[in-house]
C-alpha positions as a printed Julia matrix, in Angstrom:
273×3 Matrix{Float64}:
 19.52    6.37   -3.66
 20.95    2.97   -4.53
 18.47    0.11   -4.31
 20.02   -3.05   -2.92
 18.35   -6.34   -3.92
 16.7    -8.28   -1.13
 19.05  -10.92    0.23
 22.15   -9.36   -1.34
 25.39   -9.84    0.55
 27.02   -6.65    1.81
 30.76   -6.89    2.47
 32.3    -4.11    4.58
 36.0    -3.23    4.62
 37.35   -3.01    8.17
 39.56    0.01    7.58
 39.81    2.98    5.19
 41.05    2.16    1.7
 43.05    4.51   -0.52
 41.92    3.75   -4.08
 44.93    5.58   -5.47
 47.02    2.7    -4.15
 46.0    -0.66   -5.48
 42.62    0.05   -7.06
 43.23   -2.76   -9.54
 43.98   -5.15   -6.7
 40.74   -4.21   -4.96
 38.79   -4.75   -8.17
 40.43   -8.16   -8.58
 39.54   -9.06   -5.0
 35.94   -7.99   -5.56
 35.73  -10.06   -8.73
 37.14  -13.09   -6.92
 34.62  -12.79   -4.09
 31.67  -12.17   -6.36
 32.65  -14.88   -8.83
 31.12  -17.36   -6.39
 27.7   -16.02   -7.42
 27.88  -13.2    -9.98
 24.12  -12.74  -10.02
 23.71  -12.22   -6.29
 23.84   -8.42   -6.48
 26.5    -8.38   -3.79
 27.88   -5.0    -2.71
 31.33   -4.22   -1.36
 31.63   -1.05    0.74
 34.93    0.69    1.46
 35.42    3.69    3.68
 37.58    6.25    1.92
 40.6     8.03    3.38
 38.35   11.09    3.38
 36.01   10.47    6.3
 33.03   12.08    4.55
 32.98    9.61    1.67
 32.35    5.95    1.06
 33.23    3.94   -2.04
 30.86    1.25   -3.22
 31.63   -1.55   -5.66
 28.41   -2.93   -7.15
 28.29   -6.08   -9.24
 25.62   -5.39  -11.84
 22.81   -7.77  -12.71
 24.58   -9.27  -15.74
 27.52  -10.38  -13.64
 29.94   -8.77  -16.11
 30.56   -5.19  -14.99
 32.14   -3.85  -11.84
 30.74   -0.39  -11.11
 32.69    2.01   -8.93
 30.56    4.64   -7.26
 31.88    7.36   -4.99
 29.21    9.04   -2.94
 28.82   11.54   -0.16
 27.74    9.57    2.9
 24.66   11.72    3.29
 23.36   10.71   -0.15
 23.44    6.97    0.51
 20.98    5.21    2.78
 22.15    1.93    4.28
 18.96   -0.21    4.45
 20.65   -3.6     5.42
 23.24   -1.93    7.61
 21.85    1.1     9.43
 18.29   -0.25    9.61
 19.37   -3.75   10.64
 22.53   -3.44   12.76
 23.57    0.04   14.02
 22.45    0.74   17.62
 23.37    3.78   19.69
 24.18    3.92   23.38
 21.74    5.23   25.99
 24.59    5.58   28.45
 26.14    8.23   26.19
 22.83   10.1    26.1
 22.63    9.92   29.88
 26.13   11.36   30.3
 25.09   14.5    28.44
 22.56   15.32   31.18
 24.41   13.98   34.22
 26.66   16.97   35.0
 23.85   19.39   34.17
 21.62   17.67   36.71
 24.27   18.27   39.4
 23.66   21.99   38.95
 19.97   21.36   39.61
 18.78   21.9    36.04
 15.16   20.59   36.11
 15.15   19.45   32.48
 18.36   17.46   32.96
 16.99   15.88   36.14
 13.77   14.9    34.39
 15.72   13.47   31.43
 17.74   11.26   33.78
 14.55   10.12   35.51
 12.97    9.11   32.2
 16.1     7.29   31.02
 16.32    5.52   34.4
 12.84    4.1    33.74
 14.25    2.31   30.67
 17.09    0.87   32.75
 14.58   -0.36   35.35
 12.86   -2.41   32.66
 16.21   -3.78   31.47
 17.17   -4.77   35.02
 14.06   -6.98   35.23
 14.71   -8.78   31.94
 18.47   -9.14   32.21
 19.54  -12.74   31.58
 16.31  -13.68   29.8
 16.15  -14.84   26.19
 16.14  -12.34   23.33
 12.53  -13.3    22.54
 11.41  -12.67   26.12
 13.25   -9.36   26.27
 11.63   -8.27   23.02
  8.13   -8.96   24.36
  8.71   -6.85   27.48
 10.38   -4.04   25.54
  7.46   -3.85   23.14
  4.97   -3.88   26.02
  6.75   -1.42   28.33
  9.84    0.29   26.91
  8.34    1.28   23.56
  5.82    3.65   25.16
  8.54    5.15   27.4
 10.77    5.8    24.38
  7.93    7.36   22.38
  6.99    9.65   25.28
 10.62   10.58   25.84
 11.08   11.63   22.22
  7.97   13.81   22.35
  9.21   15.35   25.59
 12.69   15.99   24.17
 11.23   17.74   21.13
  9.04   19.94   23.33
 11.97   20.92   25.58
 14.26   21.64   22.64
 11.8    24.21   21.31
 12.09   26.14   24.61
 15.86   25.97   25.13
 18.56   28.42   23.96
 19.88   26.9    20.73
 23.55   26.92   21.78
 23.16   25.93   25.41
 24.48   22.65   26.84
 20.96   21.34   27.5
 19.98   21.91   23.88
 23.2    20.22   22.75
 22.52   17.14   24.89
 18.91   17.0    23.69
 19.87   17.37   20.03
 22.42   14.57   20.4
 19.63   12.24   21.54
 17.2    13.28   18.82
 19.84   13.11   16.07
 20.59    9.49   17.02
 17.02    8.45   17.74
 16.73    5.68   15.15
 19.8     3.98   16.61
 18.65    4.59   20.18
 15.28    2.98   19.45
 16.86   -0.04   17.72
 16.79   -2.14   20.9
 12.98   -2.07   20.86
 12.87   -4.32   17.79
 15.69   -6.73   18.61
 15.98   -8.5    21.94
 19.66   -9.22   21.32
 20.64   -5.53   21.44
 21.69   -4.03   24.75
 20.53   -0.63   25.97
 24.13    0.63   26.02
 27.62   -0.45   25.0
 29.09   -0.45   28.51
 29.98   -4.13   28.22
 32.01   -3.36   25.07
 33.78   -0.46   26.78
 34.65   -2.74   29.7
 36.03   -5.29   27.24
 38.2    -2.59   25.68
 39.72   -1.56   29.0
 42.45   -4.26   29.06
 43.45   -3.2    25.55
 43.72    0.44   26.62
 45.74   -0.49   29.7
 48.22   -2.4    27.53
 48.42    0.21   24.77
 52.14    0.77   25.41
 52.77   -2.82   24.34
 51.46   -1.94   20.9
 54.44    0.37   20.41
 56.42   -2.8    19.76
 54.08   -4.18   17.1
 56.83   -3.56   14.55
 54.8    -1.84   11.84
 51.42   -0.33   11.05
 50.33   -3.7     9.65
 51.5    -5.44   12.8
 49.46   -3.0    14.89
 46.38   -3.63   12.78
 46.83   -7.4    13.14
 47.24   -6.99   16.89
 44.02   -4.95   17.03
 42.12   -7.61   15.06
 43.34  -10.37   17.38
 42.48   -8.32   20.46
 38.97   -7.73   19.09
 38.5   -11.44   18.44
 39.71  -12.35   21.93
 37.33   -9.91   23.62
 34.48  -11.06   21.37
 35.18  -14.62   22.47
 34.9   -13.55   26.11
 31.6   -11.77   25.47
 30.25  -14.97   23.89
 31.61  -17.21   26.69
 34.08  -18.89   24.34
 37.54  -19.91   25.52
 39.89  -17.82   23.29
 42.72  -20.38   23.33
 40.43  -23.24   22.32
 38.77  -21.01   19.72
 42.01  -19.91   18.03
 43.4   -23.44   18.01
 40.29  -24.74   16.28
 39.97  -21.68   14.0
 43.54  -21.89   12.67
 43.25  -25.66   12.21
 40.12  -25.31   10.11
 41.57  -22.47    8.03
 44.77  -24.4     7.33
 42.71  -27.41    6.3
 40.9   -25.39    3.64
 37.75  -24.1     5.29
 35.56  -22.66    2.46
 35.52  -18.87    2.25
 31.77  -18.72    1.69
 31.23  -20.32    5.14
 33.51  -17.98    7.08
 30.56  -16.62    9.1
 30.28  -19.99   10.82
 33.67  -19.37   12.41
 32.7   -16.1    14.08
 32.79  -16.43   17.91
 29.01  -16.0    18.21
 28.39  -18.89   15.76
 31.4   -21.07   16.49
 31.06  -24.56   17.87
 34.08  -26.85   18.42
 34.48  -29.52   15.8
 33.37  -32.89   17.05
 35.85  -35.77   16.69
 34.98  -38.42   14.13
 33.28  -41.49   15.61
């Protein structure tokens, strides 16, 4: 277990990094980032080429040593990441029981009924503020989720271990922390259907990406597509956003304030009076 100081910044790489190629460059980048505040205890996390490993660069308390730790994912708990951000999708849980319910499996039918009760609550609070949604979820959805977990555990004990019902039930229980995340944060949706809908135009135009020119070009295209769809989700005009974003970056926007330029924080710069 690695203990991360309260308030420490955690920087996540967006794609896997091969440390055999350019490890010194990565270390230099980490030192540059952390030089802003060498005593902050900041942590930089890279996903390795091997999917079962992560690499963590930890700036130690003296501000002098860069420590490279390579850990099995299962041996590292992500308190500011998994406990604060990662939410799983109830729609995916529902899909596991949907086809089974068509064959009149009582457990699958009951599972869908219980999940539908959560969606009924969400339908009533849709469009309300995150604070209002949180109040209702705590008052109504929390009990439904607790009862559903107890019910799932009871059913799993009765089911054949390798059957499809047991598989669907285990999927839900194995992801329970993420599935319950919405109860403590009114900003989190019950499922990621809106994200999947946003990805649909990208999937439909996937043939265009064949002409990106290179792997790097494809990655850049993916980043831009993600930003555009994130703008749409946050009701931000992508063309206005990119015009303002590039202008600010060219004019020397400080790196330590880059979060302010994310679509969910961004506000157009007001002209000088």
